[in-house]
C-alpha positions in Angstrom: 64.9 102.9 24.7 64.8 101.7 28.3 62.5 103.0 30.4 66.0 104.9 32.7 67.1 106.7 29.5 62.5 107.7 29.1 62.3 109.0 32.2 65.6 111.3 32.2 64.1 112.7 29.0 60.1 112.9 30.8 58.6 116.2 31.2 60.3 118.1 35.5 56.9 117.9 38.6 57.5 120.9 39.3 55.3 120.7 43.4 53.5 124.2 43.8 51.1 125.8 46.3 49.5 128.9 46.3 50.9 131.8 46.5 54.0 130.0 46.2 57.8 132.4 45.6 58.2 133.0 41.8 61.3 131.3 42.3 60.4 127.8 42.3 58.3 128.7 39.4 61.7 131.1 37.2 64.1 128.3 38.4 61.6 125.6 36.4 60.8 127.3 33.6 65.2 127.8 33.2 65.4 124.8 33.9 63.3 123.7 31.3 64.2 125.4 28.3 68.0 124.2 29.4 67.0 120.5 29.5 64.4 120.6 26.6 61.6 119.2 28.5 57.4 120.2 29.6 57.2 121.6 32.8 53.8 119.1 35.1 52.8 122.0 37.6 51.2 120.1 40.6 50.0 121.4 43.7 48.3 119.5 45.8 45.1 119.8 46.7 45.6 119.7 51.0 42.3 119.2 52.1 41.7 115.8 50.4 43.2 111.9 51.6 42.4 109.3 50.3 39.3 107.5 49.8 39.7 104.3 48.9 41.9 101.7 50.1 42.7 97.4 48.8 44.8 95.9 50.1 45.2 93.0 47.4 46.6 96.3 44.8 49.5 98.2 45.3 48.5 101.2 46.9 50.9 102.7 43.6 48.5 101.5 41.2 45.6 103.4 42.7 45.0 106.6 41.8 43.7 109.0 44.1 41.0 111.8 42.4 40.8 114.8 44.5 37.3 115.9 46.8 35.0 117.1 43.6 35.6 120.5 43.8 35.6 123.0 45.3 34.6 127.3 46.0 37.6 127.3 48.1 39.8 124.9 45.9 38.7 126.2 42.3 40.1 129.9 43.9 43.1 128.1 44.7 43.5 126.5 41.0 42.7 129.8 39.8 45.1 131.6 41.7 47.9 129.3 40.8 46.8 129.4 37.1 47.0 133.1 36.7 50.7 133.4 38.5 51.9 130.6 36.6 51.0 132.3 33.6 52.0 135.8 34.0 55.6 134.2 35.5 55.9 132.1 32.4 54.8 134.1 29.3 58.7 135.3 28.7 59.4 131.7 29.5 59.6 128.8 26.3 58.7 126.1 28.2 55.4 124.4 28.0 53.3 123.7 30.6 50.6 122.3 31.9 48.5 122.7 35.3 47.8 119.9 37.2 44.7 118.9 40.1 45.3 116.3 42.8 44.3 114.9 46.2 46.4 112.6 49.1 49.2 113.8 50.4 52.0 115.5 48.8 54.6 114.0 48.0 53.0 110.5 47.6 50.9 112.5 44.5 54.0 113.7 43.2 55.9 110.5 43.7 52.4 108.6 41.6 52.2 111.8 38.8 55.8 111.9 38.5 55.6 108.1 37.6 52.4 108.3 35.3 54.3 110.8 33.4 57.7 109.0 33.6 58.2 113.0 35.1 63.0 112.9 35.2 63.1 115.5 38.3 60.5 117.5 40.9 61.4 121.1 42.0 59.9 122.0 44.6 59.8 125.7 47.3 60.7 125.8 51.0 58.0 128.1 52.8 58.7 131.1 54.6 60.8 130.6 57.6 58.3 131.7 60.4 56.6 129.9 63.2 52.9 128.0 61.9 55.0 127.4 58.8 58.0 124.9 61.4 55.6 124.2 62.7 53.5 122.5 59.9 56.7 120.7 58.9 57.4 119.1 61.8 54.0 117.2 62.0 53.8 115.9 58.2 57.8 115.8 57.3 59.0 118.5 54.4 58.1 117.6 51.1 61.3 117.8 49.8 62.4 115.2 52.5 60.2 113.1 51.9 60.5 113.2 48.1 64.8 112.4 48.6 63.7 109.6 51.1 61.0 107.6 49.4 62.2 107.9 45.3 64.9 107.2 42.6 64.7 111.1 41.1 66.5 114.3 41.8 64.8 117.2 43.5 65.9 120.5 43.0 65.0 122.1 46.6 64.4 126.4 45.9 65.4 128.2 49.2 62.5 131.0 49.6 64.0 134.0 48.4 65.3 136.7 52.1 64.1 138.6 52.8 66.1 142.0 53.3 65.5 144.0 56.4 64.9 147.8 56.8 66.6 149.2 59.4 
């Protein structure tokens, strides 16, 4: 089996954040069931950073572990795990949650390379000013994934909120 065939059969890499809109998990679960794939939910600690640099080694070959787990990170990870567990209760898909560090899109690509992931599933942020500024300054993870690697990327939009008249 070639590397490309192995990647086609690999797990779905699903980027998650605290208070993730449930459509991302629901779409990932549906897709994983249809394709008979495992899901690796991945939370990239936002306050983490690259702590080691060796110019003689390619950066993609270096692991970037998250900082020591602090109380706020533990709370975020526990909340994400509980939310995913509640949403996946009726799904037949197998899943795990990985906590990582570094630049989010780079960490997701590194995980996909390591796990031979078949595709990414990511969500959009709520349409508000803070999300707009964040994406303007850091760039959207989905845009970076589609521009800098070869796997398909499914972008799940946040459900439109219905306004009361």
